N, C-alpha and C positions, 0 to 999 in steps of 0.2 A: 556414582560415585557418594559413598557417605562417606563427613566429613566428622573424620577423628579428633577428639575433645584429650591430649597425651596431658597424663599426669607430669608432673615435674617440681622445682625446686622453684618456693621465691625467687624474680631474676630482674634484674633492668632496673634496681634499688637510683633511688635519687632523694633528697630531702631537696624540700625549698620554704623560702632557701639557701644555701649553700652556707654560706658567712651569713654571721646574723653581730648588727650594731645596736646596742638602744643605750637612751640615758634611763638610771634609775628612775623608778617611777613610771617604765613605759610595760606595754604588757611584751613578752615574747612569744610566738610566735613559728611555727615549724610541721610543714604536711612531709609525712613521707606518704610513698609511691611504693610501689614495687610488679610485678607479673606472676603469675604462678595457679599451680592449677594443683590442692582447691586453694582457693583464694588466700592465703595469704592474712595473718592478724598479726600487733603490731604491738610491742613495746619500743617504752623511750626508758636510757636509764644515760645519770649524768657518768662518763670517764673515771673511774674510781670510783665507782660505789653501785654493790648490788640491787640495790633499791628498787626498779622502777616506779619509774615517777608519768606514767602514760599507759593506758592500754588500747590507744588505738590510736588510726597515723595523726592525730594532729598532734604534739604536744602545745602545752599554753602556760606560760608563768606568768602570776599576775604579778603588777606590783615590783618591777622589777632590782634586785642588790646587789652590788660589787660578789656577794659570795653567789651569784646565777651563774659567775662567767667560768666559762670551761667549752669541753669537748661532750659535745652529749652521742651519743649511738641512736639509733635508730636499729630496733628487730627486726627481718621480717620471718616471720613464719604457718609453716602449714607442714601436712604431715608425709611431704616427702623432703623436707628440709628446713637449710633456711637461711639469713644470709645479712649483712649490715652492712648500712651506712652511716655515717654519723655529720656533724655540723659545730661550731667554733662559735659559740656566744660571745663576744666582747660589749660590755656594761662602763656604759660614761658616768661617773659618778662626782659628786662635789668631792673638793679634800676633806677628809676628817682632820683634824687635827687637834694637834694635846700638850698641853701643859703639865710638863710630868712634877714639876715643884709647886706648889700653892704654894707656895713665902720664900721667899727668899732674901735674907739677909748678912749687910756688907758693913763696914763700918767709911763711917767719913771721909773723902779722899779717894778709900778708892777701889775695885769697881765689881760687877759683880754679873751676872749671864742668869735668863729667864731661857728655863731650855724649851723650847718649840719643835713638838715631830707633826710628818702629815705622813694624810701616804691619800698618792690622785693620782684620779689617769683618765682623762690625758693629764700631762703632768703641766704642771703649775706655773704658771706664768710672771708672779710676783710675790710676796709679801707684802704687811704691812704689821704697825703696829700700834695701838690707840691705847693712849695716856687717860686717865679714870680717876679727876679728884671729888670725891663731893657730890657723886652722880653727874657730872660734864663728860663729855667725851672730848677728847683733840688727838688725828692723829700724827703719830711724833713724825717730825724731823730725820727722816736719815744720813741729809746729805751736809751734817756738819760735824764738826768734833765729839759730840753727847755720844755718839753712840752708835754701835761698831755690829755685824753681823747683816740680818734679816734679808738674804736672800732667798731664792729658791733653794740655793747650795747650803745654803749655813741659817735660816730662820729662826733662831734662839740671838735672844737683841742681851749685844754687852750695853750696861751704862759704863759711863766710866765718871773719873771721876764725883764722888755719891755727893750728895746736898739735902739740905732737907723738902729741897721743894721736889727728888723724886720718889720724895715716899707717895705711892699712890697703889691703883690694881694697874696690870696691862692687860692687854690683852691679843693674843696673835692670829692675824686672819692673810686664810690663806686663798688665790684665785685664779681659780685654769678655763674654759673655755666652757665646760658648763655652769660655774657662778662658781659665789664666795662658802669657803667654810671658817668659820670662826671656832675659836678656842672658849674654855673656861677663865676663867678669873687669878694673873696670876700677880701675886704683893710682895711691894717691895719694899720691905722694912730697913731705915740706915741708922745706923748706932752714929748719935753724933756729938759722943765723947772721946773718937774717931781721932787719930794726926792721922794731916793730909804725907807724912813724910813713909 
């Protein structure tokens, strides 16, 4: 009895690995497989985009960035039809930290807040602030009565009872399990003619 090779659309679609987790800067690699007659060809797209990012069974993205996270779809195609399968990519990255206001001014005896914001995945584990005077950096002691904030839920720094010694540059740093991210410099100026009332 002769073997008959039946025509059929792509089937048995799979992506290996089905879930991908990388750290920023690493390579994202996934392989799509399918059976079918004729043999299927492959197209990769990111969910939400019609752009084909790979036309082979292997998806490779070098130097993974936060923007690469999301769902990727492999489409297997032959003359008999097509099928789709998807994988999810998670990218871990060090915190991206910003100080929105580069100059904060306040009166002596009053308080000011230096606004710090961040994005992070995995979520941040700690926030620290550094004071820079004359090129010399020192980490602030946040346990006393001089400062408020500087937590993962409220990363901005409030400086209480402003004095001449508070005139300096400040940097916000945020740590997660990947690395530490640092902001640009924020400057605090104090109007020493102000009153503490």
